[in-house]
N, C-alpha and C positions, 0 to 999 in steps of 0.2 A: 433863390428858395429854386433849387432845380427842377425843371418842367418835363412831366413824363413826356415820352416820344407820343405821338399820336396813332392808334391802330391806324393798317391800311384799310380802305375800305373794300368791301364785299364788290363785286361786279355786279351791274344792273340784272346782269340773266341768270347768277345765283341767287339773289333775292328773289327772284320772278319762279324758279325752279324749284325752292324750298314752300313758296306759298303756294303754289300751284295743286289742286286737287285733283284724284279722279273721278271720273264720274261715275254716278248712282246707278245707273240703268243705262248702259251704252258698251260698246266695244273699246279695247284697250287702247291706251293712248301711244303714239309713238308707232313707227314702222317695223317693229324687232319682231325677232319668230319667237313666241317664247314657248320655253320645251313644256308647259301645263297644257292639262285638256283647254280648250276655248273657252268651257262653263263655269273653271271654276272662278274664271276672276269677276263674272256676273255673280256669280253666287255669293263669293265673298261680298261685292260692296253691298248684294241686298242686306247679307246679313250684318255688317256694320250698319245699317242703317237702322234696321231692327234694332239690334242691341246697344246703339249708343257707342258705338267703338268710331274714333274720330282716325279719320283715314290722311295721311299726309305723302304728296305724290314727291319723290326724290330724283324721280327720273322718268321715262317711260317705261321702265322696266323694273321699277325701283320703287318700294312704295314702305313707309313706316307707320304701324297702327301704335294707338296708344289706348290701353283697353282699361277700362272702369273696374271698380274691385267687382264687381258683382261677375265680371266675364274670366276674369283672372284667372280663377282654378280651372278653367279649360286649358289655358296654354301655360302651365308650372308655376304659376304663382307670378308671372311677369307684370310688369306695369307698362311695357313696350317691348315691342322685336320689330324686326326690319326685315321684309319679303326682298326676294329676286325672283322675276320670270324669265331669266334667260341667263345662258352661262356667263355673258358678258358684265353683267350686275352682279354675280356671284363673284367675279373675280375681282371687281373695284372695292367689292364688300363682302369680303369673306366672313366676317359675322354674321352676314345674313341668312334667313333661311329660304331653301328653294320650294316654289309650290307647284312640287308637280305630284304626280298620280303615286300614291305609294310612297309620301314623305310623312315623316310623324305629323308638322304641322298639318298637311288635311287630314289626318285621323282625328287630330283636335277639334278642326274648323267642325268636322262633321259631329263629332261629339256635344259642342256647343252647340251646332243646331237642332240638334234631335232633343236637344234641353230646354232650347227657347226662341227656335222659330222652325216649327214642325209645320207649320202653317202660315201660310199667306193670303190675304183676304184683300184681294183688290176694287170691291166695290161692284158697284151697277154700272154692265154694259151701259152705254148711251142709247137708246133706242133712235131710230131716225125721227123727224119732224111728223111726216107722214107716214104711219105705220099702218098697210093695209092689210084688211082681214078677208079671209075667204072660208067660211065655214062652210057654205056648201058644197063647194069646189073639191070637197077630199070625200074619197067614198073607201068602205073598205072590201078590197076583193079577195082578202088571204082565206081560204075556205076555214072553217072549224072542225075539228074529229069529235063528232058525234055530238054535234051543239047546234045552239040557233045564235042569232044576234039582232040586239036591239038597238037603236042609233040613241046615244045618251045626250048629253050637254055638251055643248062649244064656250071655251070659254079661256079668259089669258090669264096665266101664271107667274110663279116669279121659280126660275130652276136655276139652283147650282152648275156651273159648268168648271171644268179647272184641268189639271194634270198635277202627275206626279214625278218630281226630280230623285233618280236615284242612284246608288253607286253600285257598279255591277261588276263583281270581283272572280275573274274565272280563274282556275289553278286544273293543272294538269300536269302532273310528273315535278321537274325542278322548274318549271314556268309559273309564273303569275303574272295577271293582266287584267290593269284597273282601268275601268272607263266612267263617267259621268252620263247617263243616259236619262232624256226626257220622253216623257210618253208624247201623244197626240193629246188633242184639249177633248175631254170625254163631257159629255150630259154625266153629271154626279148622282141624276135621280133616275133617268132610264138607262143608264148604264151603256150608251151608245156614243159612237164617234159623232162630233158635231160636221158641220158643214164647213167647206173654207172659208166664207164670209165670215164667219161668226167666230171660226180659228184667228182669222185675220184682225178682227176685232178684238179679241180675247190679247193676242200680241201685241196690238198698239195699247192697249193698255196698260198691259205689266211693260211693257217698254217705257213707258211714260210720256210716250208723244199725246196721246189724250187723257183727261181726266175723268175720273168716274162721275156720273151723272148723281144727280139728287135724288136719296130715294125717295122723295116724293113722287117721282115721275110712275113710280111703279103703281101709285094708286091703289085700288082695293083690291090688285091681285094677290092672291093667296099665294104665300111660298109652298113649295114641294119639296120635304124635305130629301135631302141626300140619302142614298143606300147606307144600310149598316158600315163599320168599318172594315170588317172583316171581307166581306160581300165586295165592299167596291174597292179593296186591295188586291181582292183577286182577278177582279176586271181588271183594272192597271195594268197587275204583275203578268196579266196573259200578253199583252198589246208590248211590254216592254221585253217580253221573251221575243215574242216576233219580231222586234226591231232588233234583238240581238243576236239571231241566229245566224247569220251572216259571219261574225267573230267566233261564235262558237263552233261553227264548222272550221274555221282556218284552225281555231287552235285544237280543235281534233283534230284535224288533218296532222298538224304538226304534233301533236302527242303520241300519235299514232307511226310516226316517222321515227321518233324518239324511241317510242317504246320496242319497236324492232328492232332498230341498234344495241339494244341493252338487251333483251331476249337472247338475240344474237351472242352479245361477249359471252352471258351467263352460261348459253350452252357450250360454249367452247369452251368456257374455263372449267363447268362440271364433268366434260368429255374427257380433258385432261387428267381431272383426280380417280377417275374410275378407270383409266390405264391401270392406276399405279395401285388398284384394289384387287387382292385375289380373292379372299373370304367372303361366301354368301351374306355374312353380318354386313361386312363392312359397305360393302354394293349398296345394300337396301337402305343405309344411313345415309348415304352419300347422295341414291334417288328422291329419298324423303327428301334431306335437304334442298337438291334442286326444285324438287316441284313446289317450296314453301316459299324460294326464293322466285319461283315465274309468277308464284300466284300474287305476292305483294307487290313485284313491278307491275303486275296486268292491274291490280287494285289503282296500285299509285298514278297509273298512267289514265286512269280515267276522268274526263272533264268533269269538272265539278262548280256550278255557278251559284254564286252567293248573292243576293238582294239585300243593300243595305236604304229602305226607303230615307229619302233626306228630308223633302218638303213635299208638302201638297199645296199649291199654288191655286186658288179659287177667285172668280166672282159670280154675279148674279146676273140672268139675263130675262127678260121677258120674252116669255113661250105661247105662243096660242096653242090650244091643245082640241082636239076633238076625240071623245069619247066614246065607247060602244061597252054595252053591257051582252057579255056572254053567258050562257046558261049552257050547263052539258045536260047528255040525257038522263043521267044520276040526279038532276038537280043542283048540283053544284055550278054556283056563280064566280063570274071572274069580270075583272073588268080591264078594257084596254085601249089605248091612247095614241094618238098620232099625234107630235106636233112640230112645229116649226119655227125659229129663231122672228120675232119682229126688227133684231137689231142686223139688216140687211136684205139680201135677196136668197130666201132659201127654200127649196123645198120640201115638200110634206114629209116627214121623218116615220119610218113604220120600223119599228124593232121590237124585237121580242124584248120585254119588261124583266125576264127571267138573266138572256146571257147576251140581251144588246144587239144579236145578229138579226138582219133580216129575215123575217120568218116565210116560210113554203106553205105551211100549217099551224093552227094557232089551237094550245089545246089548256084545256080547265083542269088544274090540278085538284087533287081531293083535297088541298086546304087554301080551295079557294081562291088562286089568283093565278095570272095568267103564265104560260111558258109557249115553246114552240116545238115542231115536231125533233130539232135537233138538238135540244136540253130536257127531252121528256121522254117516257118510259111506260107499256102498260104492265101492271103487276101481271105475274102471272099465277098467283093466285087468288086474287081475287078480283082480275080483269079490268080495274081502273085506272085511268093513268094520274099520271103524280112527276113531279119535274126532279130534277137531280138531287137538290136538297130534301126531300124526302122518300130518299129510298137508294137501292143499291141499283145500277145497272147490270152485275152479275150475281145469282148465287153462288156459292161456291161447290157448288154440288153438279147443277146442271147449266150451270152459266145461265139462267134467267134471270130479268127484272122482279123485283119484289119490291113493293110501298115500305115504307116506315113501319104501317100497322103488322105487315108481315114478315120484319125483318128481325131475327136473333142474331148473337154472338155466340158463337161454338166457345166454348170453356177450356175444349182441348184444343183445337188449332188454332184459335183466335181468329177466325174468320168470318166474315156475315155469309148468312144462309137464311133460306125462305123456311118457313112455317110447316110446307109440305114435306121437308126434308130436314123434318126433326124426328128425334127419340128420344128417348129416357135410358139414361145409363143405370145398369143396377148396384152400381158403387155409390159411395158420396151420397147417400139419400136422394139416390134415385133423381139425382141434376138431368137438363136435357142437353143434349149434343146434336151434333147434324150428322144426317145417317152417314157420308164418306168416315166420319171418325168413329162408327158404331159396329162392332161383329161379333158373335158368339165365342166366349172363352173355349179352347181346345180341350180343356178336362172336364169343366162341369156344364158348359152350354149357354153360359148366362150371357148374355149383351153388354158390355161394357164399351167405354169410349177410350180412346187412344191412352188419355192421361192415367187412367187406371187400370192399363194393361203393360205387357211387357211383350216381346219376342223373343223366343227363346233361341238357340242356338242352331244350324243346322247337325253339329254334333252330338247334341243331344241324346239320350236313349231312345226319345218317340223321334224325333227329327224335331224341325221348324215349327212351334205351334205358338197362338194369341193363349197368353196367358194373363189370368184374372188377379188382381190382390189376393182374394182367398186361396186361390190354386199354386201362388208362386211362392216357390221355395229357391235358396241360393244355395248351391251345394257347397259342403265343408263352411258353410257359414262366409263366404266370398260374395260380391257382387258383379262378376265379371261372369259366373256361369249360372243363368238362371234356366232352372226346370219345373215341371210340374210337380205338383204332389202326388200324383200315380206316379212318379219315375224315381220317388226319394224313400230312404229310409232312415230314420234317427239312429245316429252312433251311439253306441252303449257305455263310451267314455265320456261325452261333451256335450250329447242330446241334440248335438245338430245335425240337420240334414244334411242325407251325401245322397247322390244317384247312383243308378245300377252301374255307372261307368267307371266311379270311383270310390266302389265299396270294395270292402274284403270282408274276410270271417277271420277271425281270433281261429287258430288250430285248437288250442284250449278249449275255450268256453263255447265256441262254435257260434256266437253273436255277430252283427256287423260292427264295423268299425271302420272309422273315414282314413283316410292314408295318414293323415296328422298324427294319428294315434297308432299306427300299425309299423310293425318294424319285422326283416326278419333277422335269426336266429344266425350266429356265426357258424355253426357247426351244421348244422339241419338244413338250414337256409327256409323255416318254416315260419309263416306271418302271425307273429302273438302281438297285443295289446298292451298297455300299459302297466295292467295290473297283473298280467301272468308273464312276466319277465323276471330273471332269475340271473343271478352271479353264481359262479363256481368260486370256492373260498383261494382253490390254487391256481385258476388262470382268471386274475382280476379283470384283468381289460376285455375279455369275452363276454359276452350275454348270451344266456339262455331261456328256452321256456322254463315253464314254472315244474312242468312234468317230465324235465330232462334233466334234474335235479332233487336229490335227497338229502334231508337233515342227517350229520354225523349222529351219531347217538352218544356218543364220545364227549366230543365239543361244541354242539349245534352247530355248526354250521352247515351252508351248502356247499355241497361236491355233486361233480356231474360223474357220468358211468366211467371217464376215462380216468378219474383221481376217486374211483371206491373199491373198495375192495372186502372179500370175507374173512372175519376173523378165524381161524383154523379151530378154537377153543369154545367160544361163545357161538360162533354162527353169524353173528351179524355181519353185515354192512356196513365198514367204517372210513372214511377218507385215509388215504393212505398217509397222510401226515401223525394219525394215529396208531398206526400198525407197522410191527415189526418186522421187516423186511427176515431177518434170520428165524426168529420163531412162529412167524404168521399171526402171533396174538396182538389183539388190540392191547393201547394203553391199560382199560379198566381191568383185563383180565390178566396185566403182569403186575397187577396190583393185589391181587385178591390176599386177603388176611385171613386167619382163621379166629372164628367166633367160638363162645362156649354156648351163647342163650341166645339165641336167631331169635326174631322177633314175631308175634303173631302172625302176620300178615306172609311171611318168609315161608313159613311152617305151612300154611293152608296151601301157596304154589307149590312147597315141594311134596304135599302129599298128590295133589293134580299131579307135576310132572313125572313120581317115582309111580304111580299105582300105586302107594300105599306109605306107611310111615315109616322113616329111615331110623335105623337100630340108635339109641341115645349113644352108644358110645363109640360112634362114627364120628369123622373131625366137618367139621363145617367151615368152608370159607366163602366170604363175602368181600364185594369192592362196588363201590358209587360212583356212577358219571354224571352228565347232564340228564338223560333222558333214562337210565336202568339202575337197578339193582342188579348187580351179576353175583349167581350164589352159586358155588359147588358144593357138591353132595355124596361123599364115601358111601358107596352100596357095597362094601367089599369083593373080595376075589378082584382085586385092583382094578372094577370099573369105578366110575364117575358120571355124575351126572350134573349139567352144566346148565342151567337153564337163569333167565331174563326176567325181571319183572315190571312193569314201569311206574314210576311215583306216582302212589295212591292208587295202586290195583291192588288186587291179590290173586290173578291169574298169571299164569307164567306166557310171558310173549313168545319167548324163543325155548327148545329145549334140545341139547346133542349131549348123546352119551357115547363116553370114552370107555373102552374093554383093551385088552391085547389083540382081541384081530380088529381096532381100528374105531373111525370115530361114526356116528351114525345122528344124523338130524331129525328128529320125530317132529319138528313143530317149525 
C-alpha cells in the first residue's frame, strides 16, 4: 500500500502569528502606519469584547473577525470577515476590507454599536485608602441675585462620570470629512468637566490598567442620578463642537476657496451666454438661471456638521458634596452644591447646575432650581428670573426675554413672543397673534394677522393695501391679482369680480364685464359681451354687435347694414341675397299671387292701410315669407297699395302706395 506524502510542516512563526490576538484595550500591535483613525481600532476591540466577537490577529495590520449569529445582520449576514488596517495588508489580502473613515465596514460597525453597545459602564473608580474630607473648608462666595443663602448639609454621594464617543461628519461642497471624536470626562449629574486627577483615574479604568473597585466600598453613599439624556447630550455635544472648531474652520476655509473658484467659473460661463442674447426675454431668462445656479452653489458650499453619537462610557465615583439652600425675594427655593472627588487630590468644584460653567452670580429659577447669570434671564413681563429651559431669550417683537408662563407661539409667523405683544385677529374665530403680525385691513379697518391677510399690488386701482379675507377679491377669478372689495364689480356674464383697471362696459347693454367676456367687433371695433355678439349671413367670418345686424324678413337670417337694402315694392329692408338687382324687389314680392277670398285679418289690415274698404271687384294678391304676409290691393286708376302684416297680427307693419306719379311709403 502506497503511503501518502506527509504535508510540509508550517513554520513556527506562522503558527504563532495565527494564534496571536489583538489586545482588548491598548494600542495597535506593530509599527505600521494605519490609514484608519487611531480611535477606530480601540472602538472595534471594545465592541468585540461586549458583543462576543472573536478577533484573531493575522498580522500587525491584519485581523479576522468571527461573528456570532446575533451580530451577522449588521455585517451583511457574513459569518467572518477580514480587516486590513494599512495599504500593505490590503495588497497582501485583496479580499479584506479596509477599516478607514468613510468605509462600508465603519458604517456597519457604528450601526452594530448603536444597537448593542450604546453605553459602556466601567464600574466604580477606587477611592484612595485615606480619603480626606474637609467640609468646613469651602465657603460659598458667589452672590445670589435678589436672594439669600443658608448653609445645608455636607455628605458623600455617588456621582456618574463619563465621556461621549461620536462620529463627526463635515460636508462642504464636494468634500466630505469624517472623524471619531471623544469628549472630555464630565460629571454626568453636575454637567461640569472633572479635574485632571479624576480624568486620569477614569482613563486608567477604561484602559484596563486598574480594576474597578468593589461596590461595597461606596457604603451608604446615595447615588445621584445623571441628567436627562437630552440635557446630557446637549452638554456633551457642546463640548464636542468646541473640540471640532479648528477642524470646522479648516473645512470652511477650503470650502470658501472652492466656492470662489466655482462662482468665478459660473460668472464667466453665463457672461458668454448673455453676449449671445439680443432680446430682453432671453436676457431675463439667462440672468434668472445664473442667479439660481449661484444660489445653489452658495448653499452647497456651506459647511454642515453631522454628529452621530456612538458610545457613552461612564463610571461611578465617590464625591463629597457641600450644599446650600438658596431663596429668592419671591420665595422661590433651590439647592446649590459644590463637590470634589475623593479619588485623588481635587479642589472643590463650584459649577452651575444648569450649564456646568463656573458662575459669577447664582440665580433661582421660577421653577425652583438653580442657574447662573450666563444661562438665565429676567422676564420682561413679570420681572421674575428663569433659566434657559423655561423661557425665551428674545421676544419676536422687542427682543426682550420672557418666561414660559408669558411665552406664546404666533400661529401666523410661527415665532415665539411674549404676552405683552399679543393681540387678537378678527378672522379665524378670534385667535391670538403677535403684534408684529397684526395690522388693520386697508378696506374695512379690521385688525387681522398676516396669515389671514394679503397685500395687494402697487398696480391695483387703490395701490398696495393690506386686505382681510372678507375684503379680498381676485380680479377675473385669478390668484395673481388680489384687490379690495371696494375696487371691483361683478361681471354680468360670469359673476366673477373684476377690478376697475381690468373692467369695461358692453356697448349694447351698458353693463360691466371682465376682459374674458368682452371682444371688439370687426367693423366698428366696439366692445360687446358674448350675449350681444352676432354674425352676418353674408360675411360669416366677421362678427358684429347685436344692434349692428337685423333679421331679414324674407329668410330670417341676420344681415349687417352693408348686406341689407330696401325692397322697392313692399318697402322692407331685406338681405341682398333675397333682393333682385334688376327689379329691386324682394323674393316675396316677386311671388305675389292673386287670391279671390282674402282672410279676415288681411281685410282688417287693408282697411287700416287704405283708409276705407276696397271695391270687391278689385284684385288682391298675396305672398307669405318667414315673418310677414305681403298683400297687394288694386285701388283703381292704376293705383296700388302694398302692405305687410306680421304673422298673428291684424295691423299693417309697412305701407307703400304706388301710382303713375311714383311710390310713397306711408309707414
